[in-house]
C-alpha positions in Angstrom: -13.7 -64.3 28.6 -11.4 -62.8 25.9 -15.0 -62.5 23.5 -16.1 -60.5 26.3 -13.5 -57.9 26.8 -14.1 -57.3 23.0 -17.4 -57.0 23.1 -17.1 -54.3 25.9 -14.5 -52.5 24.1 -16.8 -51.8 20.9 -18.7 -48.7 21.1 -22.4 -48.8 20.2 -23.2 -46.5 17.6 -27.0 -45.6 17.3 -28.2 -45.5 13.6 -30.2 -42.4 14.0 -27.7 -39.6 14.2 -29.4 -36.4 16.0 -27.8 -32.7 15.5 -26.3 -31.3 18.8 -28.8 -28.5 20.1 -27.9 -24.9 20.2 -26.6 -23.8 23.6 -28.9 -20.7 24.1 -27.8 -19.9 27.7 -25.7 -16.9 26.3 -28.8 -15.5 24.1 -29.9 -13.2 27.2 -26.6 -11.5 27.4 -26.6 -11.1 23.5 -29.8 -9.3 23.8 -29.5 -6.9 26.4 -25.7 -5.9 24.8 -27.6 -5.4 21.8 -30.3 -3.2 23.7 -27.7 -1.4 25.3 -25.8 -0.6 22.0 -29.0 0.6 20.2 -30.0 3.0 23.8 -26.3 4.2 23.6 -25.9 5.1 19.9 -29.5 6.3 18.8 -30.4 9.7 19.3 -34.3 10.3 19.9 -36.0 12.6 17.3 -36.7 15.8 18.9 -39.6 17.6 16.7 -40.8 17.0 13.2 -39.9 20.1 11.5 -43.0 21.9 10.0 -41.3 24.7 9.0 -38.2 26.0 6.6 -35.6 26.7 8.3 -32.0 28.0 7.2 -30.6 29.4 10.2 -28.1 33.0 9.6 -24.6 32.9 9.7 -22.6 34.4 12.7 -19.1 34.9 13.0 -18.9 34.4 17.2 -20.9 31.6 18.0 -21.2 30.2 21.6 -22.5 26.6 21.9 -25.2 26.0 25.0 -23.9 24.1 27.8 -26.9 22.0 28.8 -29.2 21.1 26.1 -31.5 19.5 28.2 -32.5 22.8 29.6 -33.3 24.4 26.1 -36.9 24.6 24.6 -36.9 25.3 20.7 -39.4 27.8 18.8 -39.3 27.3 15.3 -40.1 30.3 13.2 -40.1 30.2 9.1 -42.4 29.7 5.8 -44.3 26.4 5.9 -42.8 23.5 4.0 -46.3 22.7 2.8 -47.1 26.0 1.2 -50.1 25.3 -0.6 -52.0 24.5 2.4 -50.6 26.8 5.1 -49.5 29.8 2.8 -46.3 31.5 2.4 -46.4 33.8 5.4 -44.0 32.8 8.4 -45.2 30.4 10.7 -44.5 29.5 14.6 -44.0 26.0 15.4 -44.0 24.8 19.0 -43.1 21.0 19.4 -44.9 19.6 16.9 -47.7 21.7 15.8 -48.1 25.4 14.5 -48.9 28.1 16.8 -49.7 31.4 17.3 -48.2 34.1 19.5 -50.7 33.7 22.0 -50.1 30.0 22.6 -46.7 30.9 23.7 -47.5 31.6 27.6 -48.9 28.1 27.9 -45.9 26.7 25.9 -43.5 28.1 28.3 -45.4 26.9 31.3 -45.3 23.4 29.8 -41.8 23.4 29.3 -41.3 24.7 33.2 -43.7 21.8 34.3 -41.6 19.5 32.4 -38.6 20.4 34.4 -37.4 19.6 38.0 -38.4 22.9 39.9 -34.4 23.2 40.9 -33.8 24.2 37.4 -36.8 26.0 36.0 -35.1 29.2 36.2 -32.3 28.1 34.1 -34.7 27.1 31.3 -33.4 28.9 27.9 -35.7 29.1 25.0 -33.9 29.0 21.8 -35.1 30.6 18.7 -34.6 28.7 15.5 -35.6 31.4 12.8 -35.0 31.2 9.3 -32.7 33.8 7.8 -35.4 35.1 5.2 -38.2 35.9 8.0 -38.9 39.1 8.8 -38.4 40.4 12.3 -42.1 41.3 13.1 -43.1 38.1 14.2 -39.8 37.5 15.8 -40.6 40.9 18.0 -43.9 39.3 18.9 -42.5 36.2 20.0 -40.0 37.7 22.0 -42.7 40.0 23.4 -44.9 37.0 24.8 -41.9 35.1 26.1 -41.2 38.4 28.0 -44.4 38.3 29.3 -44.3 34.8 30.3 -41.2 35.8 32.4 -39.0 33.7 30.3 -36.2 35.9 30.2 -33.2 33.7 29.0 -33.5 33.7 25.0 -30.9 32.5 22.6 -30.8 32.8 18.9 -29.5 29.8 17.0 -27.4 30.2 14.0 -24.9 29.0 12.2 -20.9 29.4 12.0 -19.6 31.7 9.0 -17.0 29.3 7.2 -14.9 32.5 6.2 -15.4 35.2 8.8 -14.7 39.0 7.1 -11.4 40.3 9.1 
């Protein structure tokens, strides 16, 4: 009897040892945390600029309240001057446009928004500081014809305002 008790007390060891499996129960949690982190921290690209923009300086600058209600119109020299020349061009979204395309741009901007906020849409002109005012005036006239009366000029704040 004593021999049987000794045999029972011994642990059997297998000759082939397997590595323990990795617990993947928390893997979906980790994936969702990473997904949430990237959704919050990454800003989406608005437009691919095709014109050179160096904004003019201003002494009194006011920030826009709701940037989701802003549609941008870019005016400046094309980046690819060999292909498009050196005259100032208008960029709406990701393509060059003419002054005659502005009413359609305004209509699409209104259609993309909720009906309650359509009257609050601001059209912001991002104009290069070396652009002549003729093209800017033409754009403003077309915006008026399209009943887009909330117009904003984008600028950069002057570092040392003159006293």
